[in-house]
N, CA, C, O and CB atoms as a CASP TS submission, in Angstrom:
PFRMAT TS
TARGET T0000
AUTHOR 0000-0000-0000
METHOD Language model
MODEL 1
PARENT N/A
ATOM      1  N   MET     1      43.055  16.279  36.732  1.00  0.00           N
ATOM      2  CA  MET     1      41.702  16.755  36.513  1.00  0.00           C
ATOM      3  C   MET     1      40.799  15.564  36.166  1.00  0.00           C
ATOM      4  O   MET     1      41.148  14.732  35.328  1.00  0.00           O
ATOM      5  CB  MET     1      41.671  17.828  35.386  1.00  0.00           C
ATOM      6  N   VAL     2      39.668  15.497  36.802  1.00  0.00           N
ATOM      7  CA  VAL     2      38.733  14.399  36.593  1.00  0.00           C
ATOM      8  C   VAL     2      37.662  14.841  35.598  1.00  0.00           C
ATOM      9  O   VAL     2      37.038  15.891  35.750  1.00  0.00           O
ATOM     10  CB  VAL     2      38.090  13.947  37.937  1.00  0.00           C
ATOM     11  N   GLU     3      37.471  14.007  34.579  1.00  0.00           N
ATOM     12  CA  GLU     3      36.411  14.298  33.614  1.00  0.00           C
ATOM     13  C   GLU     3      35.109  13.700  34.117  1.00  0.00           C
ATOM     14  O   GLU     3      35.071  12.554  34.563  1.00  0.00           O
ATOM     15  CB  GLU     3      36.763  13.745  32.203  1.00  0.00           C
ATOM     16  N   THR     4      34.070  14.468  34.042  1.00  0.00           N
ATOM     17  CA  THR     4      32.765  13.941  34.415  1.00  0.00           C
ATOM     18  C   THR     4      32.006  13.613  33.137  1.00  0.00           C
ATOM     19  O   THR     4      31.944  14.417  32.207  1.00  0.00           O
ATOM     20  CB  THR     4      31.970  14.956  35.302  1.00  0.00           C
ATOM     21  N   GLN     5      31.444  12.441  33.112  1.00  0.00           N
ATOM     22  CA  GLN     5      30.666  12.047  31.951  1.00  0.00           C
ATOM     23  C   GLN     5      29.202  12.342  32.211  1.00  0.00           C
ATOM     24  O   GLN     5      28.657  12.009  33.263  1.00  0.00           O
ATOM     25  CB  GLN     5      30.875  10.556  31.622  1.00  0.00           C
ATOM     26  N   THR     6      28.591  12.962  31.250  1.00  0.00           N
ATOM     27  CA  THR     6      27.163  13.203  31.361  1.00  0.00           C
ATOM     28  C   THR     6      26.445  12.231  30.446  1.00  0.00           C
ATOM     29  O   THR     6      26.950  11.858  29.387  1.00  0.00           O
ATOM     30  CB  THR     6      26.805  14.673  31.010  1.00  0.00           C
ATOM     31  N   LYS     7      25.269  11.833  30.867  1.00  0.00           N
ATOM     32  CA  LYS     7      24.482  10.913  30.069  1.00  0.00           C
ATOM     33  C   LYS     7      23.974  11.641  28.830  1.00  0.00           C
ATOM     34  O   LYS     7      23.626  12.820  28.897  1.00  0.00           O
ATOM     35  CB  LYS     7      23.306  10.330  30.890  1.00  0.00           C
ATOM     36  N   PRO     8      23.933  10.938  27.700  1.00  0.00           N
ATOM     37  CA  PRO     8      23.377  11.585  26.509  1.00  0.00           C
ATOM     38  C   PRO     8      21.890  11.876  26.710  1.00  0.00           C
ATOM     39  O   PRO     8      21.153  11.063  27.269  1.00  0.00           O
ATOM     40  CB  PRO     8      23.589  10.697  25.258  1.00  0.00           C
ATOM     41  N   LYS     9      21.472  13.033  26.251  1.00  0.00           N
ATOM     42  CA  LYS     9      20.075  13.429  26.395  1.00  0.00           C
ATOM     43  C   LYS     9      19.375  13.255  25.057  1.00  0.00           C
ATOM     44  O   LYS     9      19.838  13.740  24.025  1.00  0.00           O
ATOM     45  CB  LYS     9      19.955  14.895  26.898  1.00  0.00           C
ATOM     46  N   LEU    10      18.266  12.564  25.098  1.00  0.00           N
ATOM     47  CA  LEU    10      17.506  12.297  23.881  1.00  0.00           C
ATOM     48  C   LEU    10      17.019  13.583  23.241  1.00  0.00           C
ATOM     49  O   LEU    10      16.481  14.467  23.908  1.00  0.00           O
ATOM     50  CB  LEU    10      16.325  11.388  24.181  1.00  0.00           C
ATOM     51  N   LYS    11      17.215  13.667  21.961  1.00  0.00           N
ATOM     52  CA  LYS    11      16.676  14.777  21.190  1.00  0.00           C
ATOM     53  C   LYS    11      15.517  14.288  20.316  1.00  0.00           C
ATOM     54  O   LYS    11      14.484  14.948  20.206  1.00  0.00           O
ATOM     55  CB  LYS    11      17.781  15.427  20.321  1.00  0.00           C
ATOM     56  N   GLU    12      15.712  13.109  19.694  1.00  0.00           N
ATOM     57  CA  GLU    12      14.691  12.629  18.768  1.00  0.00           C
ATOM     58  C   GLU    12      14.880  11.143  18.453  1.00  0.00           C
ATOM     59  O   GLU    12      16.005  10.647  18.388  1.00  0.00           O
ATOM     60  CB  GLU    12      14.722  13.449  17.476  1.00  0.00           C
ATOM     61  N   HIS    13      13.760  10.446  18.259  1.00  0.00           N
ATOM     62  CA  HIS    13      13.774   9.101  17.684  1.00  0.00           C
ATOM     63  C   HIS    13      13.471   9.280  16.201  1.00  0.00           C
ATOM     64  O   HIS    13      12.421   9.815  15.844  1.00  0.00           O
ATOM     65  CB  HIS    13      12.724   8.126  18.395  1.00  0.00           C
ATOM     66  N   ARG    14      14.376   8.840  15.339  1.00  0.00           N
ATOM     67  CA  ARG    14      14.100   8.860  13.896  1.00  0.00           C
ATOM     68  C   ARG    14      13.808   7.429  13.480  1.00  0.00           C
ATOM     69  O   ARG    14      14.692   6.573  13.494  1.00  0.00           O
ATOM     70  CB  ARG    14      15.309   9.466  13.067  1.00  0.00           C
ATOM     71  N   ILE    15      12.575   7.181  13.115  1.00  0.00           N
ATOM     72  CA  ILE    15      12.166   5.844  12.710  1.00  0.00           C
ATOM     73  C   ILE    15      11.721   5.908  11.255  1.00  0.00           C
ATOM     74  O   ILE    15      10.744   6.578  10.921  1.00  0.00           O
ATOM     75  CB  ILE    15      11.026   5.292  13.628  1.00  0.00           C
ATOM     76  N   ASN    16      12.448   5.204  10.397  1.00  0.00           N
ATOM     77  CA  ASN    16      12.123   5.162   8.982  1.00  0.00           C
ATOM     78  C   ASN    16      11.043   4.106   8.787  1.00  0.00           C
ATOM     79  O   ASN    16      11.322   2.907   8.757  1.00  0.00           O
ATOM     80  CB  ASN    16      13.389   4.856   8.111  1.00  0.00           C
ATOM     81  N   ARG    17       9.812   4.571   8.654  1.00  0.00           N
ATOM     82  CA  ARG    17       8.672   3.660   8.558  1.00  0.00           C
ATOM     83  C   ARG    17       8.715   2.802   7.289  1.00  0.00           C
ATOM     84  O   ARG    17       8.186   1.690   7.266  1.00  0.00           O
ATOM     85  CB  ARG    17       7.375   4.453   8.597  1.00  0.00           C
ATOM     86  N   ALA    18       9.339   3.319   6.251  1.00  0.00           N
ATOM     87  CA  ALA    18       9.440   2.542   5.011  1.00  0.00           C
ATOM     88  C   ALA    18      10.368   1.337   5.193  1.00  0.00           C
ATOM     89  O   ALA    18      10.170   0.302   4.557  1.00  0.00           O
ATOM     90  CB  ALA    18       9.949   3.434   3.859  1.00  0.00           C
ATOM     91  N   TRP    19      11.372   1.467   6.054  1.00  0.00           N
ATOM     92  CA  TRP    19      12.323   0.388   6.279  1.00  0.00           C
ATOM     93  C   TRP    19      11.871  -0.572   7.377  1.00  0.00           C
ATOM     94  O   TRP    19      12.280  -1.733   7.392  1.00  0.00           O
ATOM     95  CB  TRP    19      13.672   0.961   6.629  1.00  0.00           C
ATOM     96  N   CYS    20      11.031  -0.094   8.296  1.00  0.00           N
ATOM     97  CA  CYS    20      10.582  -0.918   9.431  1.00  0.00           C
ATOM     98  C   CYS    20       9.659  -2.028   8.935  1.00  0.00           C
ATOM     99  O   CYS    20       8.674  -1.771   8.242  1.00  0.00           O
ATOM    100  CB  CYS    20       9.854  -0.045  10.498  1.00  0.00           C
ATOM    101  N   LYS    21       9.995  -3.271   9.301  1.00  0.00           N
ATOM    102  CA  LYS    21       9.142  -4.394   8.901  1.00  0.00           C
ATOM    103  C   LYS    21       8.284  -4.906  10.058  1.00  0.00           C
ATOM    104  O   LYS    21       7.557  -5.888   9.909  1.00  0.00           O
ATOM    105  CB  LYS    21       9.998  -5.529   8.354  1.00  0.00           C
ATOM    106  N   GLY    22       8.373  -4.238  11.209  1.00  0.00           N
ATOM    107  CA  GLY    22       7.514  -4.604  12.333  1.00  0.00           C
ATOM    108  C   GLY    22       7.911  -5.875  13.040  1.00  0.00           C
ATOM    109  O   GLY    22       7.049  -6.591  13.550  1.00  0.00           O
ATOM    110  N   CYS    23       9.202  -6.177  13.084  1.00  0.00           N
ATOM    111  CA  CYS    23       9.654  -7.423  13.711  1.00  0.00           C
ATOM    112  C   CYS    23       9.514  -7.393  15.237  1.00  0.00           C
ATOM    113  O   CYS    23       9.373  -8.439  15.870  1.00  0.00           O
ATOM    114  CB  CYS    23      11.106  -7.694  13.336  1.00  0.00           C
ATOM    115  N   GLY    24       9.554  -6.179  15.830  1.00  0.00           N
ATOM    116  CA  GLY    24       9.391  -6.054  17.276  1.00  0.00           C
ATOM    117  C   GLY    24      10.661  -6.231  18.083  1.00  0.00           C
ATOM    118  O   GLY    24      10.612  -6.215  19.313  1.00  0.00           O
ATOM    119  N   ILE    25      11.804  -6.399  17.420  1.00  0.00           N
ATOM    120  CA  ILE    25      13.065  -6.571  18.152  1.00  0.00           C
ATOM    121  C   ILE    25      13.358  -5.332  18.998  1.00  0.00           C
ATOM    122  O   ILE    25      13.781  -5.455  20.147  1.00  0.00           O
ATOM    123  CB  ILE    25      14.236  -6.841  17.170  1.00  0.00           C
ATOM    124  N   CYS    26      13.140  -4.155  18.447  1.00  0.00           N
ATOM    125  CA  CYS    26      13.395  -2.920  19.189  1.00  0.00           C
ATOM    126  C   CYS    26      12.510  -2.829  20.432  1.00  0.00           C
ATOM    127  O   CYS    26      12.948  -2.380  21.491  1.00  0.00           O
ATOM    128  CB  CYS    26      13.164  -1.699  18.287  1.00  0.00           C
ATOM    129  N   VAL    27      11.267  -3.261  20.285  1.00  0.00           N
ATOM    130  CA  VAL    27      10.330  -3.249  21.415  1.00  0.00           C
ATOM    131  C   VAL    27      10.825  -4.186  22.510  1.00  0.00           C
ATOM    132  O   VAL    27      10.787  -3.846  23.693  1.00  0.00           O
ATOM    133  CB  VAL    27       8.905  -3.659  20.957  1.00  0.00           C
ATOM    134  N   ALA    28      11.286  -5.357  22.113  1.00  0.00           N
ATOM    135  CA  ALA    28      11.751  -6.359  23.078  1.00  0.00           C
ATOM    136  C   ALA    28      13.016  -5.921  23.804  1.00  0.00           C
ATOM    137  O   ALA    28      13.174  -6.218  24.989  1.00  0.00           O
ATOM    138  CB  ALA    28      12.002  -7.679  22.375  1.00  0.00           C
ATOM    139  N   PHE    29      13.918  -5.223  23.125  1.00  0.00           N
ATOM    140  CA  PHE    29      15.194  -4.835  23.731  1.00  0.00           C
ATOM    141  C   PHE    29      15.126  -3.547  24.546  1.00  0.00           C
ATOM    142  O   PHE    29      16.020  -3.296  25.355  1.00  0.00           O
ATOM    143  CB  PHE    29      16.225  -4.681  22.662  1.00  0.00           C
ATOM    144  N   CYS    30      14.104  -2.729  24.362  1.00  0.00           N
ATOM    145  CA  CYS    30      14.031  -1.446  25.073  1.00  0.00           C
ATOM    146  C   CYS    30      13.850  -1.665  26.572  1.00  0.00           C
ATOM    147  O   CYS    30      12.841  -2.230  26.996  1.00  0.00           O
ATOM    148  CB  CYS    30      12.875  -0.586  24.521  1.00  0.00           C
ATOM    149  N   PRO    31      14.826  -1.220  27.388  1.00  0.00           N
ATOM    150  CA  PRO    31      14.724  -1.446  28.831  1.00  0.00           C
ATOM    151  C   PRO    31      13.656  -0.583  29.510  1.00  0.00           C
ATOM    152  O   PRO    31      13.258  -0.872  30.638  1.00  0.00           O
ATOM    153  CB  PRO    31      16.058  -1.184  29.476  1.00  0.00           C
ATOM    154  N   LYS    32      13.199   0.453  28.848  1.00  0.00           N
ATOM    155  CA  LYS    32      12.223   1.361  29.450  1.00  0.00           C
ATOM    156  C   LYS    32      10.849   1.302  28.781  1.00  0.00           C
ATOM    157  O   LYS    32       9.992   2.141  29.056  1.00  0.00           O
ATOM    158  CB  LYS    32      12.745   2.771  29.395  1.00  0.00           C
ATOM    159  N   GLN    33      10.638   0.331  27.914  1.00  0.00           N
ATOM    160  CA  GLN    33       9.367   0.145  27.218  1.00  0.00           C
ATOM    161  C   GLN    33       8.898   1.426  26.519  1.00  0.00           C
ATOM    162  O   GLN    33       7.724   1.788  26.587  1.00  0.00           O
ATOM    163  CB  GLN    33       8.303  -0.325  28.199  1.00  0.00           C
ATOM    164  N   VAL    34       9.822   2.093  25.856  1.00  0.00           N
ATOM    165  CA  VAL    34       9.529   3.330  25.134  1.00  0.00           C
ATOM    166  C   VAL    34       8.844   3.044  23.800  1.00  0.00           C
ATOM    167  O   VAL    34       7.954   3.781  23.377  1.00  0.00           O
ATOM    168  CB  VAL    34      10.814   4.126  24.902  1.00  0.00           C
ATOM    169  N   LEU    35       9.267   1.971  23.150  1.00  0.00           N
ATOM    170  CA  LEU    35       8.779   1.671  21.804  1.00  0.00           C
ATOM    171  C   LEU    35       7.615   0.690  21.811  1.00  0.00           C
ATOM    172  O   LEU    35       7.510  -0.179  22.677  1.00  0.00           O
ATOM    173  CB  LEU    35       9.902   1.116  20.959  1.00  0.00           C
ATOM    174  N   GLU    36       6.751   0.855  20.827  1.00  0.00           N
ATOM    175  CA  GLU    36       5.623  -0.047  20.608  1.00  0.00           C
ATOM    176  C   GLU    36       5.443  -0.200  19.109  1.00  0.00           C
ATOM    177  O   GLU    36       5.954   0.600  18.325  1.00  0.00           O
ATOM    178  CB  GLU    36       4.312   0.486  21.287  1.00  0.00           C
ATOM    179  N   LEU    37       4.711  -1.234  18.718  1.00  0.00           N
ATOM    180  CA  LEU    37       4.307  -1.364  17.324  1.00  0.00           C
ATOM    181  C   LEU    37       2.906  -0.775  17.206  1.00  0.00           C
ATOM    182  O   LEU    37       2.036  -1.070  18.025  1.00  0.00           O
ATOM    183  CB  LEU    37       4.347  -2.867  16.840  1.00  0.00           C
ATOM    184  N   ASP    38       2.688   0.054  16.192  1.00  0.00           N
ATOM    185  CA  ASP    38       1.374   0.676  16.008  1.00  0.00           C
ATOM    186  C   ASP    38       0.431  -0.269  15.258  1.00  0.00           C
ATOM    187  O   ASP    38       0.757  -1.436  15.042  1.00  0.00           O
ATOM    188  CB  ASP    38       1.510   2.014  15.244  1.00  0.00           C
ATOM    189  N   ASP    39      -0.725   0.238  14.868  1.00  0.00           N
ATOM    190  CA  ASP    39      -1.726  -0.597  14.204  1.00  0.00           C
ATOM    191  C   ASP    39      -1.295  -1.057  12.811  1.00  0.00           C
ATOM    192  O   ASP    39      -1.940  -1.923  12.219  1.00  0.00           O
ATOM    193  CB  ASP    39      -3.026   0.157  14.101  1.00  0.00           C
ATOM    194  N   GLN    40      -0.213  -0.486  12.286  1.00  0.00           N
ATOM    195  CA  GLN    40       0.342  -0.918  10.998  1.00  0.00           C
ATOM    196  C   GLN    40       1.607  -1.756  11.194  1.00  0.00           C
ATOM    197  O   GLN    40       2.352  -2.003  10.244  1.00  0.00           O
ATOM    198  CB  GLN    40       0.651   0.303  10.114  1.00  0.00           C
ATOM    199  N   ASP    41       1.841  -2.188  12.433  1.00  0.00           N
ATOM    200  CA  ASP    41       3.031  -2.957  12.795  1.00  0.00           C
ATOM    201  C   ASP    41       4.326  -2.236  12.449  1.00  0.00           C
ATOM    202  O   ASP    41       5.272  -2.834  11.936  1.00  0.00           O
ATOM    203  CB  ASP    41       3.005  -4.297  12.108  1.00  0.00           C
ATOM    204  N   LYS    42       4.347  -0.949  12.738  1.00  0.00           N
ATOM    205  CA  LYS    42       5.548  -0.140  12.572  1.00  0.00           C
ATOM    206  C   LYS    42       5.959   0.378  13.949  1.00  0.00           C
ATOM    207  O   LYS    42       5.102   0.686  14.778  1.00  0.00           O
ATOM    208  CB  LYS    42       5.310   1.044  11.565  1.00  0.00           C
ATOM    209  N   ALA    43       7.260   0.474  14.194  1.00  0.00           N
ATOM    210  CA  ALA    43       7.762   0.950  15.481  1.00  0.00           C
ATOM    211  C   ALA    43       7.452   2.432  15.671  1.00  0.00           C
ATOM    212  O   ALA    43       7.616   3.239  14.755  1.00  0.00           O
ATOM    213  CB  ALA    43       9.273   0.707  15.589  1.00  0.00           C
ATOM    214  N   VAL    44       7.006   2.770  16.859  1.00  0.00           N
ATOM    215  CA  VAL    44       6.768   4.166  17.241  1.00  0.00           C
ATOM    216  C   VAL    44       7.286   4.373  18.659  1.00  0.00           C
ATOM    217  O   VAL    44       7.282   3.452  19.475  1.00  0.00           O
ATOM    218  CB  VAL    44       5.246   4.534  17.141  1.00  0.00           C
ATOM    219  N   ALA    45       7.729   5.592  18.941  1.00  0.00           N
ATOM    220  CA  ALA    45       8.157   5.944  20.296  1.00  0.00           C
ATOM    221  C   ALA    45       6.921   6.389  21.063  1.00  0.00           C
ATOM    222  O   ALA    45       6.536   7.557  21.011  1.00  0.00           O
ATOM    223  CB  ALA    45       9.262   7.071  20.286  1.00  0.00           C
ATOM    224  N   ALA    46       6.307   5.461  21.769  1.00  0.00           N
ATOM    225  CA  ALA    46       5.068   5.740  22.490  1.00  0.00           C
ATOM    226  C   ALA    46       5.311   6.579  23.741  1.00  0.00           C
ATOM    227  O   ALA    46       4.457   7.374  24.134  1.00  0.00           O
ATOM    228  CB  ALA    46       4.382   4.438  22.870  1.00  0.00           C
ATOM    229  N   ARG    47       6.483   6.403  24.369  1.00  0.00           N
ATOM    230  CA  ARG    47       6.817   7.129  25.598  1.00  0.00           C
ATOM    231  C   ARG    47       8.231   7.698  25.503  1.00  0.00           C
ATOM    232  O   ARG    47       9.114   7.271  26.248  1.00  0.00           O
ATOM    233  CB  ARG    47       6.690   6.203  26.835  1.00  0.00           C
ATOM    234  N   PRO    48       8.464   8.659  24.596  1.00  0.00           N
ATOM    235  CA  PRO    48       9.827   9.181  24.412  1.00  0.00           C
ATOM    236  C   PRO    48      10.404   9.836  25.664  1.00  0.00           C
ATOM    237  O   PRO    48      11.624   9.900  25.819  1.00  0.00           O
ATOM    238  CB  PRO    48       9.838  10.179  23.286  1.00  0.00           C
ATOM    239  N   GLU    49       9.551  10.318  26.549  1.00  0.00           N
ATOM    240  CA  GLU    49      10.032  10.969  27.778  1.00  0.00           C
ATOM    241  C   GLU    49      10.728   9.972  28.715  1.00  0.00           C
ATOM    242  O   GLU    49      11.477  10.380  29.603  1.00  0.00           O
ATOM    243  CB  GLU    49       8.860  11.641  28.513  1.00  0.00           C
ATOM    244  N   ASP    50      10.485   8.669  28.520  1.00  0.00           N
ATOM    245  CA  ASP    50      11.120   7.642  29.352  1.00  0.00           C
ATOM    246  C   ASP    50      12.434   7.138  28.765  1.00  0.00           C
ATOM    247  O   ASP    50      13.131   6.355  29.409  1.00  0.00           O
ATOM    248  CB  ASP    50      10.175   6.477  29.541  1.00  0.00           C
ATOM    249  N   CYS    51      12.783   7.570  27.559  1.00  0.00           N
ATOM    250  CA  CYS    51      13.968   7.068  26.866  1.00  0.00           C
ATOM    251  C   CYS    51      15.242   7.505  27.584  1.00  0.00           C
ATOM    252  O   CYS    51      15.378   8.665  27.973  1.00  0.00           O
ATOM    253  CB  CYS    51      13.986   7.558  25.410  1.00  0.00           C
ATOM    254  N   ILE    52      16.180   6.561  27.758  1.00  0.00           N
ATOM    255  CA  ILE    52      17.467   6.856  28.383  1.00  0.00           C
ATOM    256  C   ILE    52      18.593   6.923  27.343  1.00  0.00           C
ATOM    257  O   ILE    52      19.769   6.995  27.703  1.00  0.00           O
ATOM    258  CB  ILE    52      17.792   5.798  29.444  1.00  0.00           C
ATOM    259  N   ALA    53      18.233   6.899  26.065  1.00  0.00           N
ATOM    260  CA  ALA    53      19.179   7.012  24.946  1.00  0.00           C
ATOM    261  C   ALA    53      20.273   5.951  25.006  1.00  0.00           C
ATOM    262  O   ALA    53      21.436   6.242  24.727  1.00  0.00           O
ATOM    263  CB  ALA    53      19.814   8.397  24.935  1.00  0.00           C
ATOM    264  N   CYS    54      19.910   4.737  25.363  1.00  0.00           N
ATOM    265  CA  CYS    54      20.883   3.641  25.416  1.00  0.00           C
ATOM    266  C   CYS    54      21.216   3.118  24.021  1.00  0.00           C
ATOM    267  O   CYS    54      22.236   2.458  23.826  1.00  0.00           O
ATOM    268  CB  CYS    54      20.349   2.500  26.286  1.00  0.00           C
ATOM    269  N   LYS    55      20.366   3.412  23.071  1.00  0.00           N
ATOM    270  CA  LYS    55      20.539   3.046  21.657  1.00  0.00           C
ATOM    271  C   LYS    55      20.463   1.551  21.391  1.00  0.00           C
ATOM    272  O   LYS    55      20.900   1.096  20.334  1.00  0.00           O
ATOM    273  CB  LYS    55      21.854   3.556  21.165  1.00  0.00           C
ATOM    274  N   LEU    56      19.917   0.774  22.326  1.00  0.00           N
ATOM    275  CA  LEU    56      19.774  -0.659  22.074  1.00  0.00           C
ATOM    276  C   LEU    56      18.849  -0.915  20.887  1.00  0.00           C
ATOM    277  O   LEU    56      19.079  -1.847  20.117  1.00  0.00           O
ATOM    278  CB  LEU    56      19.240  -1.370  23.324  1.00  0.00           C
ATOM    279  N   CYS    57      17.816  -0.105  20.734  1.00  0.00           N
ATOM    280  CA  CYS    57      16.906  -0.279  19.608  1.00  0.00           C
ATOM    281  C   CYS    57      17.633  -0.033  18.288  1.00  0.00           C
ATOM    282  O   CYS    57      17.468  -0.784  17.327  1.00  0.00           O
ATOM    283  CB  CYS    57      15.702   0.666  19.738  1.00  0.00           C
ATOM    284  N   GLU    58      18.431   1.020  18.255  1.00  0.00           N
ATOM    285  CA  GLU    58      19.193   1.361  17.044  1.00  0.00           C
ATOM    286  C   GLU    58      20.192   0.250  16.715  1.00  0.00           C
ATOM    287  O   GLU    58      20.338  -0.135  15.555  1.00  0.00           O
ATOM    288  CB  GLU    58      19.934   2.713  17.225  1.00  0.00           C
ATOM    289  N   LEU    59      20.872  -0.256  17.728  1.00  0.00           N
ATOM    290  CA  LEU    59      21.890  -1.282  17.515  1.00  0.00           C
ATOM    291  C   LEU    59      21.297  -2.625  17.105  1.00  0.00           C
ATOM    292  O   LEU    59      21.927  -3.370  16.353  1.00  0.00           O
ATOM    293  CB  LEU    59      22.710  -1.455  18.768  1.00  0.00           C
ATOM    294  N   ARG    60      20.112  -2.944  17.578  1.00  0.00           N
ATOM    295  CA  ARG    60      19.505  -4.253  17.326  1.00  0.00           C
ATOM    296  C   ARG    60      18.603  -4.298  16.099  1.00  0.00           C
ATOM    297  O   ARG    60      18.269  -5.384  15.625  1.00  0.00           O
ATOM    298  CB  ARG    60      18.719  -4.670  18.520  1.00  0.00           C
ATOM    299  N   CYS    61      18.206  -3.159  15.581  1.00  0.00           N
ATOM    300  CA  CYS    61      17.289  -3.139  14.442  1.00  0.00           C
ATOM    301  C   CYS    61      17.960  -3.764  13.219  1.00  0.00           C
ATOM    302  O   CYS    61      18.962  -3.237  12.735  1.00  0.00           O
ATOM    303  CB  CYS    61      16.834  -1.689  14.129  1.00  0.00           C
ATOM    304  N   PRO    62      17.424  -4.884  12.709  1.00  0.00           N
ATOM    305  CA  PRO    62      18.062  -5.541  11.563  1.00  0.00           C
ATOM    306  C   PRO    62      17.899  -4.763  10.255  1.00  0.00           C
ATOM    307  O   PRO    62      18.606  -5.029   9.283  1.00  0.00           O
ATOM    308  CB  PRO    62      17.491  -6.929  11.393  1.00  0.00           C
ATOM    309  N   ASP    63      16.984  -3.818  10.232  1.00  0.00           N
ATOM    310  CA  ASP    63      16.710  -3.052   9.012  1.00  0.00           C
ATOM    311  C   ASP    63      17.287  -1.641   9.058  1.00  0.00           C
ATOM    312  O   ASP    63      17.074  -0.855   8.135  1.00  0.00           O
ATOM    313  CB  ASP    63      15.219  -2.977   8.777  1.00  0.00           C
ATOM    314  N   LEU    64      18.023  -1.311  10.134  1.00  0.00           N
ATOM    315  CA  LEU    64      18.615   0.023  10.301  1.00  0.00           C
ATOM    316  C   LEU    64      17.564   1.124  10.197  1.00  0.00           C
ATOM    317  O   LEU    64      17.833   2.206   9.675  1.00  0.00           O
ATOM    318  CB  LEU    64      19.708   0.252   9.254  1.00  0.00           C
ATOM    319  N   ALA    65      16.383   0.841  10.691  1.00  0.00           N
ATOM    320  CA  ALA    65      15.257   1.772  10.568  1.00  0.00           C
ATOM    321  C   ALA    65      15.179   2.772  11.710  1.00  0.00           C
ATOM    322  O   ALA    65      14.381   3.707  11.645  1.00  0.00           O
ATOM    323  CB  ALA    65      13.968   1.005  10.495  1.00  0.00           C
ATOM    324  N   ILE    66      15.978   2.607  12.748  1.00  0.00           N
ATOM    325  CA  ILE    66      15.902   3.481  13.921  1.00  0.00           C
ATOM    326  C   ILE    66      17.222   4.193  14.128  1.00  0.00           C
ATOM    327  O   ILE    66      18.292   3.587  14.072  1.00  0.00           O
ATOM    328  CB  ILE    66      15.526   2.680  15.180  1.00  0.00           C
ATOM    329  N   GLU    67      17.126   5.495  14.370  1.00  0.00           N
ATOM    330  CA  GLU    67      18.298   6.294  14.716  1.00  0.00           C
ATOM    331  C   GLU    67      17.941   7.118  15.931  1.00  0.00           C
ATOM    332  O   GLU    67      16.912   7.793  15.948  1.00  0.00           O
ATOM    333  CB  GLU    67      18.757   7.203  13.526  1.00  0.00           C
ATOM    334  N   ILE    68      18.778   7.069  16.941  1.00  0.00           N
ATOM    335  CA  ILE    68      18.568   7.849  18.158  1.00  0.00           C
ATOM    336  C   ILE    68      19.462   9.085  18.077  1.00  0.00           C
ATOM    337  O   ILE    68      20.686   8.968  18.009  1.00  0.00           O
ATOM    338  CB  ILE    68      18.878   7.000  19.451  1.00  0.00           C
ATOM    339  N   ILE    69      18.859  10.245  18.084  1.00  0.00           N
ATOM    340  CA  ILE    69      19.582  11.512  18.017  1.00  0.00           C
ATOM    341  C   ILE    69      19.667  12.077  19.432  1.00  0.00           C
ATOM    342  O   ILE    69      18.656  12.235  20.117  1.00  0.00           O
ATOM    343  CB  ILE    69      18.879  12.525  17.037  1.00  0.00           C
ATOM    344  N   THR    70      20.899  12.379  19.857  1.00  0.00           N
ATOM    345  CA  THR    70      21.089  12.947  21.197  1.00  0.00           C
ATOM    346  C   THR    70      21.666  14.357  21.092  1.00  0.00           C
ATOM    347  O   THR    70      22.234  14.749  20.073  1.00  0.00           O
ATOM    348  CB  THR    70      22.021  12.044  22.048  1.00  0.00           C
ATOM    349  N   GLU    71      21.500  15.099  22.178  1.00  0.00           N
ATOM    350  CA  GLU    71      22.015  16.471  22.234  1.00  0.00           C
ATOM    351  C   GLU    71      23.490  16.473  22.597  1.00  0.00           C
ATOM    352  O   GLU    71      24.101  17.538  22.692  1.00  0.00           O
ATOM    353  CB  GLU    71      21.220  17.310  23.249  1.00  0.00           C
TER
END
């Protein structure tokens, strides 16, 4: 029997604004340009519909401020 793998589907970006220092690493690593820094230099998911849930932002965030929740 062959197992088929399905891609994880994004449910939510959890960004802890208190922990985010606005370094921009998540923005730089996002392959789909989903994240941006807002006017307070905090990460925001500007285009969540484009997210492929690769979790590169979560893995690269030095402050552990981003969590990608999938279904």
